[in-house]
C-alpha positions in Angstrom: 75.2 -81.3 36.8 73.5 -84.7 36.9 70.5 -83.4 38.8 70.3 -80.0 37.0 70.7 -78.8 33.4 72.5 -75.7 32.2 71.7 -73.7 29.1 74.9 -74.9 27.5 77.4 -77.6 28.3 80.6 -79.2 26.9 81.0 -82.3 24.8 83.8 -84.9 25.1 86.3 -82.6 23.3 85.5 -79.6 25.5 83.5 -77.8 22.8 80.3 -76.0 23.6 77.0 -77.9 23.0 73.4 -77.2 23.7 71.7 -78.5 26.8 68.5 -76.6 27.7 69.3 -74.4 24.7 69.4 -75.8 21.2 71.2 -72.7 19.8 72.6 -69.3 20.8 73.8 -66.3 18.8 75.0 -62.8 19.3 72.7 -60.3 17.5 73.4 -57.0 15.8 71.6 -55.1 18.6 74.0 -56.6 21.1 71.7 -59.2 22.6 72.7 -62.8 23.1 69.7 -64.9 22.0 69.2 -68.5 23.4 66.6 -70.8 21.8 65.3 -73.3 24.3 64.6 -77.0 23.5 60.7 -77.3 23.5 61.1 -80.9 24.8 63.0 -79.8 28.0 61.1 -80.6 31.2 61.8 -80.3 34.9 61.7 -83.5 37.0 58.1 -82.6 38.1 57.0 -82.6 34.4 56.8 -78.9 34.1 58.2 -77.5 30.9 61.4 -75.4 31.0 60.4 -71.9 29.8 62.1 -68.6 29.1 60.5 -67.3 32.3 62.3 -70.0 34.3 65.6 -69.0 32.8 65.0 -65.3 33.4 64.0 -66.0 37.0 67.2 -68.0 37.6 69.4 -65.3 36.2 67.7 -62.7 38.3 68.1 -64.8 41.5 71.8 -65.3 40.8 72.5 -61.6 40.1 70.4 -60.3 43.0 71.8 -57.9 45.5 71.4 -60.5 48.3 72.7 -63.4 46.3 75.8 -65.3 47.4 75.9 -67.2 44.1 79.4 -67.9 42.6 78.4 -66.3 39.3 76.8 -63.2 40.8 79.5 -60.7 39.7 79.3 -62.0 36.1 75.6 -62.0 35.8 75.3 -58.5 37.2 76.6 -57.4 33.9 73.3 -58.4 32.4 71.3 -55.2 32.0 68.1 -56.5 30.5 66.3 -59.9 29.9 63.7 -60.3 27.3 61.4 -63.3 26.8 59.6 -62.8 23.5 58.1 -66.3 23.7 58.2 -69.4 25.9 61.3 -70.7 24.2 63.4 -67.6 23.6 65.6 -65.7 26.0 67.4 -62.5 25.0 70.1 -61.1 27.2 71.5 -57.6 27.0 74.8 -56.8 28.7 76.2 -53.5 29.9 79.3 -54.2 27.8 80.0 -56.8 25.1 80.7 -60.2 26.5 82.2 -62.6 23.9 82.6 -65.6 26.3 79.1 -65.4 27.7 78.0 -68.9 26.5 80.9 -70.3 28.6 79.5 -68.6 31.6 76.2 -70.5 31.2 78.1 -73.8 30.6 79.8 -73.6 34.1 79.0 -76.2 36.7 77.5 -73.4 38.9 74.8 -72.5 36.4 72.3 -75.3 36.7 68.7 -74.0 36.2 65.8 -74.9 38.6 62.0 -74.6 38.3 61.2 -71.1 39.3 58.4 -72.2 41.6 60.6 -74.6 43.6 60.6 -74.5 47.4 63.9 -73.3 48.8 64.5 -76.7 50.5 63.7 -78.7 47.3 65.1 -77.1 44.1 63.7 -79.0 41.2 66.1 -79.6 38.3 65.9 -80.9 34.8 68.7 -83.4 34.8 68.5 -87.2 34.3 69.1 -88.1 37.9 67.5 -87.2 41.2 68.6 -87.8 44.8 67.4 -91.2 46.0 69.0 -91.0 49.4 72.0 -89.7 51.3 74.0 -90.1 54.5 75.4 -86.6 55.2 79.1 -86.5 54.8 79.3 -90.2 53.9 77.4 -91.1 50.7 74.7 -90.2 48.2 72.6 -92.3 45.8 71.3 -90.8 42.6 68.5 -92.6 40.8 67.4 -92.2 37.2 64.5 -90.0 36.3 61.9 -92.1 34.4 61.3 -91.1 30.8 63.8 -88.2 30.9 63.3 -85.7 28.1 66.8 -86.3 26.8 66.3 -89.7 25.1 68.9 -92.3 26.0 69.9 -90.6 29.3 71.0 -91.7 31.7 72.7 -95.0 30.8 72.4 -96.6 34.3 69.6 -96.8 36.8 71.5 -95.5 39.8 74.8 -94.2 40.9 76.1 -94.5 44.5 78.7 -91.9 45.5 80.8 -92.7 48.6 83.1 -90.3 50.4 86.6 -91.5 51.2 88.4 -88.7 53.2 91.7 -90.6 53.0 93.1 -90.7 49.5 94.9 -94.0 50.1 91.6 -95.6 51.2 90.0 -94.2 48.0 92.6 -95.9 45.8 92.4 -99.1 47.8 88.6 -99.2 47.3 89.1 -99.1 43.5 91.9 -101.7 43.5 89.8 -104.1 45.7 86.7 -103.7 43.5 84.6 -102.1 46.2 83.9 -99.2 43.8 83.8 -99.0 40.0 85.4 -95.6 39.7 87.2 -92.9 41.7 88.0 -89.3 41.1 91.2 -87.6 42.2 93.4 -90.7 41.8 96.3 -90.0 44.3 99.4 -89.2 42.3 101.4 -91.8 44.2 98.8 -94.4 43.1 98.6 -93.6 39.4 101.4 -96.0 38.4 99.7 -98.9 40.2 96.3 -98.1 38.6 97.9 -98.0 35.2 99.7 -101.3 35.8 96.6 -103.2 37.0 95.2 -105.1 34.0 91.6 -104.7 35.4 91.8 -100.9 35.7 92.1 -97.9 33.5 93.5 -94.4 34.3 92.1 -91.3 32.5 94.3 -88.3 33.5 94.7 -84.8 32.0 96.6 -81.7 33.0 94.5 -78.7 33.7 94.5 -77.8 37.4 97.6 -75.9 38.6 99.4 -74.7 41.7 100.2 -71.1 42.3 101.4 -68.4 44.7 99.2 -65.5 45.8 100.3 -62.3 47.5 99.1 -59.7 50.0 99.4 -56.4 48.1 98.0 -54.3 51.0 101.3 -54.1 52.9 104.8 -55.3 53.1 107.4 -56.1 50.4 105.0 -57.9 48.1 103.3 -54.6 47.2 106.3 -54.2 44.8 105.9 -56.0 41.5 109.7 -56.5 41.4 109.6 -58.6 44.5 106.7 -60.6 43.1 108.7 -61.2 39.9 111.7 -62.2 42.0 109.5 -64.9 43.6 108.4 -66.0 40.1 112.1 -66.5 38.9 113.3 -68.1 42.2 111.4 -71.3 42.0 112.5 -74.4 40.1 109.1 -75.9 39.1 110.4 -79.4 38.3 111.0 -79.9 42.0 107.4 -79.2 42.8 106.2 -81.7 40.1 108.5 -84.3 41.7 107.8 -83.6 45.4 104.0 -82.9 45.3 102.9 -84.9 42.3 105.3 -87.8 41.9 106.2 -86.5 38.4 102.6 -86.4 37.3 102.5 -82.8 36.0 104.6 -80.2 34.2 106.4 -77.0 35.2 104.3 -73.9 34.6 106.5 -70.9 34.0 103.9 -68.6 32.5 100.2 -68.2 32.6 97.9 -71.3 32.7 97.0 -71.5 29.1 97.2 -75.0 27.7 99.4 -75.9 24.7 97.3 -76.2 21.6 95.1 -73.3 22.5 95.1 -70.4 20.0 96.0 -68.2 22.9 99.1 -70.2 23.8 102.5 -68.5 23.1 105.6 -70.6 23.6 107.8 -67.6 24.4 105.4 -66.1 26.9 105.0 -69.5 28.5 108.6 -69.2 29.7 108.2 -65.7 31.0 108.8 -66.7 34.6 111.6 -69.2 33.9 113.8 -70.3 36.8 116.6 -67.7 37.1 117.8 -67.1 40.7 120.4 -64.5 39.5 117.6 -62.5 38.0 115.5 -63.0 41.1 118.3 -61.6 43.3 118.8 -58.6 40.9 115.1 -57.8 41.2 115.3 -57.8 45.0 118.2 -55.4 44.8 116.2 -53.1 42.4 113.4 -53.2 44.9 115.7 -52.1 47.8 115.9 -55.4 49.6 119.2 -56.9 48.3 119.6 -59.1 51.4 116.0 -60.4 51.3 113.7 -60.4 54.2 111.6 -62.5 56.6 108.0 -63.4 55.9 105.3 -66.0 56.5 104.1 -68.5 53.9 100.5 -69.7 54.3 99.4 -73.1 53.1 97.6 -76.1 54.7 98.7 -79.4 56.1 95.3 -80.9 55.3 96.2 -81.6 51.7 99.6 -83.0 50.9 100.0 -81.2 47.6 99.7 -77.8 49.3 102.2 -78.7 52.1 104.6 -80.3 49.7 104.5 -77.3 47.3 105.0 -74.9 50.2 108.1 -76.7 51.4 109.7 -76.5 47.9 108.8 -72.8 47.6 110.2 -72.2 51.1 113.5 -73.8 50.2 113.9 -71.9 46.9 113.0 -68.5 48.3 115.5 -69.0 51.1 118.2 -69.4 48.4 117.5 -65.8 47.3 117.3 -64.4 50.8 113.5 -64.6 51.5 113.1 -66.5 54.7 109.6 -68.0 55.0 108.0 -69.3 58.2 105.4 -71.9 57.2 101.8 -71.6 58.5 99.9 -74.8 58.0 96.3 -74.5 59.4 93.4 -76.7 58.4 91.8 -75.9 55.0 88.8 -73.9 56.3 91.2 -71.6 58.3 93.4 -71.3 55.2 90.4 -70.1 53.2 89.3 -67.7 55.8 92.8 -66.2 56.3 93.2 -65.8 52.5 89.8 -64.1 52.0 90.5 -61.6 54.8 94.0 -60.9 53.6 95.6 -62.2 56.8 98.8 -63.5 55.2 101.9 -62.3 53.4 102.3 -65.0 50.7 100.3 -68.1 50.2 100.1 -71.4 48.2 96.9 -72.0 46.2 95.7 -74.7 43.9 92.9 -74.5 41.3 91.7 -74.8 37.8 90.4 -72.2 35.4 86.6 -72.0 35.0 87.0 -73.1 31.4 89.5 -73.3 28.6 88.8 -69.8 27.3 91.3 -67.2 28.7 88.3 -65.4 30.3 88.1 -68.4 32.6 91.2 -67.0 34.4 89.5 -63.8 35.4 88.6 -65.1 38.9 92.3 -65.5 39.6 94.0 -62.6 37.8 91.5 -59.8 38.1 92.6 -58.3 41.4 89.9 -55.6 41.2 87.3 -58.2 42.2 86.2 -58.6 45.8 88.6 -60.5 48.1 88.8 -64.2 47.7 91.3 -66.8 49.0 91.8 -67.8 45.3 93.4 -64.6 44.2 95.9 -62.1 45.6 94.7 -59.6 48.1 94.7 -56.0 47.0 97.5 -56.4 44.5 97.5 -53.6 41.9 97.6 -54.9 38.4 95.8 -52.4 36.2 97.2 -53.4 32.9 96.3 -57.1 33.5 92.7 -56.2 34.5 92.3 -53.9 31.5 93.6 -56.6 29.1 91.2 -59.1 30.5 88.3 -56.7 30.0 89.5 -56.0 26.4 89.6 -59.7 25.6 86.2 -60.2 27.1 84.6 -57.5 24.9 86.3 -58.6 21.6 84.4 -60.9 19.2 86.9 -61.0 16.4 89.0 -64.2 16.8 92.3 -62.8 15.8 91.8 -59.6 17.8 91.0 -61.8 20.8 94.2 -63.7 20.4 96.2 -60.4 20.4 94.2 -59.1 23.4 95.0 -62.2 25.5 98.7 -62.1 24.5 98.7 -58.5 25.9 97.0 -60.0 29.0 99.9 -62.5 29.4 102.6 -59.8 28.9 100.9 -57.5 31.4 100.5 -60.3 34.0 104.1 -61.5 33.6 105.2 -57.9 34.5 102.7 -57.0 37.1 102.5 -60.5 38.7 99.1 -60.7 40.2 99.9 -64.3 41.0 102.8 -66.7 40.3 102.0 -70.0 38.6 104.0 -73.0 39.6 103.0 -76.3 38.1 100.3 -78.1 36.1 99.1 -81.2 38.0 97.6 -84.3 36.5 93.9 -84.9 37.4 93.0 -88.5 37.1 89.9 -90.7 37.2 90.5 -94.4 37.8 87.9 -97.0 36.8 87.3 -100.6 36.1 87.7 -101.4 32.5 84.1 -102.5 32.3 83.1 -98.9 32.8 82.4 -97.4 29.3 81.3 -94.0 28.0 83.1 -91.8 30.6 85.5 -89.1 29.4 87.8 -86.9 31.5 87.3 -83.5 29.9 90.3 -81.7 28.6 92.3 -79.0 30.4 90.5 -76.9 32.9 87.2 -78.7 32.2 88.5 -81.8 34.0 86.8 -80.5 37.1 83.4 -80.7 35.3 83.9 -84.3 34.1 81.4 -85.6 36.6 78.8 -84.5 34.1 80.0 -87.4 31.9 78.6 -89.9 34.4 75.2 -89.5 32.8 76.5 -91.2 29.6 78.5 -93.9 31.5 77.5 -97.5 31.4 78.9 -101.0 31.8 80.0 -103.0 28.8 
């Protein structure tokens, strides 16, 4: 996001703002029209044109593409470029949140004539040097087309594989800022008069299921899991109290789509959980395996709490704790029964939850494997196609009701995501909610003061 530019990005409050595009609108003929900034240039001095944007979209949506946004952009049926600074996108079905798609951190645009080994972006930084797996230096692009950016001449990014070493580097002054402040270190960072902590709740932990075989094919068993877990214990054990129980879907308070009653839809109720198991024909519970990873403490700690609480309703879980890459591979292939997962939505619009709740999509470690949730999938699609704000609210309330019943996944806890920094660092903002994972983009406006 520092090397490349997107059509659209987010401001400090999490609202959409133009980046390569100065404006965007949905037209009566169904097209989304983006007007490009005539001043925008790639780092080689070439202007950013409508043909560049068209080429990028076509590459992402291509049949051989492995791009993260491929599925979404395959809904684009036609691209028009009536002039050098206008792009018109037609979609197979209406897509109300389409601007959010183009604001995602996977949607950086490159010069269409770039070599595969050297993609040329339009951002205010370029790579000055790197030591693979260890560090990277970004240097400012001279005379960048966005006046006033960046605010510093260079940024050196250093990898600390151990979270305690990362926190120690900040506390000793070896670095000016760290991301992913360890939860056990947040109190110390807050207490240090030289340092500041900027933390928000947006990422969350959840449980995903194998719906291809075994007891978790039954939604009643999945609902039993949802009611069996006391989320406060996860917040304490995994996040040192830096989070909140999540007893419904991950929609933040204050959002127009938040509903206080639905947010308690999976409240802790072990008696209800046992009754649901009895209804499903397994009154005495059963034995299963619980997949997580020992590589990241929050996953292991969450798994141990879930294991304990499921045992209380008769579901005996054997923990499987491989390394992270194995965990991802097993999840994608459906080689598990039940698994712990942690993530953040793609943005603060409910459509940003599609990747986790739409079980009709191709297999991914980040969503349940072959779980049948037709009402949930249909409600997501309805919300995506609805442009009227009030009707969108109703569509996504139906999505929440459907998901609470069909249980394509079980949400467990919000976790705090923190940046720690020296108080001399100014201009940086940790973006709200799910957008916290995109906050690195704010480094371009960060300076010392």
